[in-house]
C-alpha positions, 0 to 999 in steps of 0.5 A, a space after each residue: 324555345 323561341 327566343 322572343 317567347 323565352 324573354 316573355 316568360 322570364 318577363 312575366 314568371 319570376 320562376 326558373 322552371 315552367 311548370 310541366 303541363 304548361 311545356 306543350 303550350 309553351 312549345 306550342 307558342 314556341 313553334 307558332 313564333 317560329 312559324 311567324 318569323 319564317 312567315 314574316 322572313 318569306 314575306 319581307 323576301 317577297 316584298 323585296 322581289 316585289 319592290 326590285 321588279 317594281 324599281 325595274 319596271 319603273 326604271 324601264 317605264 322612266 326609259 320609255 318616258 324619255 324616249 316618248 319626249 324625245 320622240 314628242 320633240 323629234 315629233 313637234 320639231 318636224 311638225 313645225 319644220 313641215 308647218 314651215 314647208 307648208 307655208 313656205 310653198 308658194 302655194 296655197 293647199 287644203 286638204 279635205 277628207 273624204 266627206 268633203 270636210 276641211 282638215 288642214 290649210 296653210 297660211 296662204 290659204 288661209 289669206 286668200 280665203 279670208 279666214 280669220 278663226 282657224 278652229 271654226 274652220 277645221 272640220 267644216 265643209 262650209 269653206 267650199 261656199 267661201 271660196 266660190 264668192 271669190 271666183 269670177 267666173 265661178 261656172 268653169 270651176 264648178 265644170 272641173 268639181 263635176 268631174 269628181 261625181 264621175 271618178 273621184 280619183 281623178 287628177 285636175 287641173 287647170 287656172 281660175 280667175 279670183 274676183 280680184 283679177 288675180 289669177 291661180 293655176 290649181 291641181 287636185 290630187 286624190 288621197 288613197 289608203 290601200 287603194 280607197 279614197 281617204 281624202 283630196 288635196 288641192 294646191 292653187 299657185 298665183 300666176 297672175 305675173 307670169 300670164 302678165 308676162 306671158 301676155 306681155 311677150 304675145 303683145 310684144 311678138 305682135 306689136 311695134 314698141 314705139 307706136 304700139 301698132 300691129 307689126 309685120 307678123 300681126 299683119 299678116 295673120 289679119 291679113 289672111 283672115 280677111 282674105 277668107 271674110 273677102 272670098 265669103 262676102 264677095 267683097 275688095 280689100 286693099 293694101 296701102 304701104 306708106 314711106 315718109 318724104 324726108 324723115 331722114 332729115 327730121 332725125 338728122 337735125 332734130 336727133 333721134 327722139 323727136 324723130 320717135 315722137 314724130 312717128 308716133 304723132 304720124 300713126 295718130 293722124 293715119 289712124 284718125 283717116 281710117 275707119 275702126 276695123 281696119 288695121 294700122 301696122 308699122 313695118 320700121 323705120 317710116 314705113 307704115 301699111 294699112 289693111 282696109 278691108 270690106 270695101 266695094 271700090 278701089 275708089 275707098 283705097 283712093 279716097 283714103 290716101 288722099 285724107 292721109 296725105 292731106 293729113 301728113 302735110 300739115 305741120 307737126 309742132 314738136 319741142 317748139 319747133 314745126 317739122 313738115 313731112 309728105 307721104 309717098 302710098 302704094 296701092 295694091 288690091 285684092 284679088 285683082 293684083 294678087 292671092 297672096 298677102 306677102 304678095 300683096 304687100 310687096 306690090 303695094 311696096 312697089 307702087 309706093 316706090 313709082 309714086 316716090 319717084 313722080 314726085 312723092 306726097 301722092 299715091 299710085 296702085 300697082 298695074 302690071 307694067 310696074 312689075 315688070 318695070 321691077 323685074 327689070 330692074 331686079 334683073 339689072 341689080 344681079 347683072 350690075 353686081 356680076 359686072 362689077 366683080 367681073 370688072 365690065 365697068 369703065 371709066 370715060 372722062 368727057 372735058 371741060 374747055 375753058 372759054 378764054 383759051 378753049 383749051 381743056 383745064 377739067 375733065 369730068 369722069 362718068 362711068 360707063 358699062 359695056 357688057 360682054 353679051 349685049 349693047 352697052 346699058 346707060 348710066 341713066 338706067 344702072 345708077 338708079 338701080 345700084 342707088 336702091 340696092 345700096 351698091 352705089 357706094 362701092 362703084 362709087 369708090 371703085 371710080 374715085 380710085 380709078 381717077 386717081 390712078 388716071 391722075 397719076 398716069 397723066 402726071 407721069 407723061 408731064 400733064 399736072 395741070 387738069 382737074 378730075 370732077 368726080 360725082 358723088 353719090 348721096 349715100 357715099 357723101 354721108 359716108 363718115 369714112 369718105 375722108 379717110 377714105 380718099 385720103 388713103 386714095 390720094 396718099 397710095 396714087 400721089 395725088 393732090 387734092 388740086 387736082 381732085 373737084 367732087 360733085 355733089 347735087 344740090 338735093 345733099 344740101 337739104 340734109 343736115 347743114 351742119 353735118 354737110 358743112 363739116 363734111 365739105 370743110 374737111 373735103 376742103 382741107 385737103 384742098 379739093 374742090 366742090 362743086 353743086 352739079 345740076 344747078 337750078 334744078 333742086 332747092 338750093 338758096 344763097 344761104 347754102 352757098 354763102 355758108 358752105 365751101 363751094 368753088 363751082 356750080 354746073 348749070 343743068 343741061 335742060 336749061 342749055 339744050 334749049 336755049 336757042 328756042 327758049 328766051 327764058 332759059 336765057 334769063 335764067 342761065 343769064 342769071 345762074 352765071 352772073 349769081 356765080 361770079 358775085 359769089 366768086 364762084 366758077 361756073 360751068 355749061 354742060 349739054 353744050 352741043 351746037 355753036 350758037 349756044 358756044 357763041 352765047 356762053 362765051 358773050 356771057 363769060 361761063 367760065 367752062 363748057 362741057 358737051 359734045 360740040 367740043 368732045 364727048 366722054 372718051 376712054 382714058 388713053 384717048 384722054 391722055 392722047 388729048 392731053 399730051 398733045 394739046 400740052 405739046 
């Protein structure tokens, strides 16, 4: 019997034994209790199993939830990083779906489009209308968008301008999924500064940095275009090559800053003399070139040159000082003079040099004889360089006789050129060529060394009382190393300062007075004498003669050679001699060729006479023989 049933029967029935007839019932109830117990045990076991399974599932769910939370956090971090990159790319990015609805954009795009409420924009196709409102112009971009109708998957690239003048470079790429178009991404990069820098670099490549005028490259380009236009219209064009006279003096006396300011003002004045469609270019330094297009006659070029020269002769007021300059202009005409731009410029340049040689402040047209002269000078320059290397140059000496004892006290060194394959070439021909070619300094120092060698040779032979005079070119005199070069030669050949006299022209005195004075003072410290050559033909004044350490003046031969026929020259020579003596300077007359002039100069007490009447220029050996005989 079931334990629970037995306790119930004992509690409710006080007898020890149950009636026999209730035994089956009791057994049935006991069996029912047993069955219940078994079922309850089974149910509890089932519940335990279900509970264990639920716990396992719950644990699995918790684990997966943690994994999902971790994944969510990682996705959130990745999305934040992507958003930061999205915003930090430096480009405006907009993403659209296949129906042209905006689905994403970054902060730069928001700023460009002026989007304030982000939520209202997502999923909208109104953003393109907003974009078109800020374009300038919008037609070009609309044309690009039409390409998408024909080819939705094409790539787009270009540059657009906004109304606020910013420039953006754009590129657009399609988004594909399994070959199907699902959207499109637009990227816009601000290239305003890049384009501005490119424009600046391009501008600087074709313009002069100081005056902002076109440079040589741009002028050649315009000249090519003008030639083509001239051929169609059957008219002329002219090239004006302008070089400023005495501009170097402004730089030396006032400094390069004021020199630059003067160039800017010169450019303005020249431009004021031109028509609006004419071109003024700067070639560097103090050289300008004008292109006159669409002219019917060379007289137009002539009148323009006259206006420019007249305008540039007006004084320039800079920093409270007045500066006076002029200009020399050369002119070439297309198609008369040439058909090539470079040749037209070269021939105008050639004509400019001819104008400068004729006296400055004027203009000259190019012509064929001028080109032949230039070609001759170029050939002469090449021959001169070869002659110098092959030692074909030599130094002759022309004695200077004193008017008291008629003895040789001085001698001037004169360079001579005797080519091996031709007649002698005059210094009047090759010295200017050497100066223009910048070759005169090398020749000048070579002459200095030859003279020092000759002085040393004379002293070795007992002649130590004759001074040697040497002409200095303007380029050599301006050389900062001049004094050092002379000192080295004096030490090398044991030459004393009193053995040398350096001759400079009056035009050199027109340069920076302080610089000239400093150079001459250094030379005088070496006990070297200084003479003014060709006196009376330049622009010297008493101020220069008083302030500068000058020892001698040489009367130019143009006054001496017509002395007998021209009474005016007699007065000039007499005045120069009196001036020199009053300033305690020696006076030398050069170019003396007849007895009457010698008598006049002796009567006027000119100190020294140089010329063919006494001696022609002679080789070094003949001078040595002459001086040795005189000493005996």
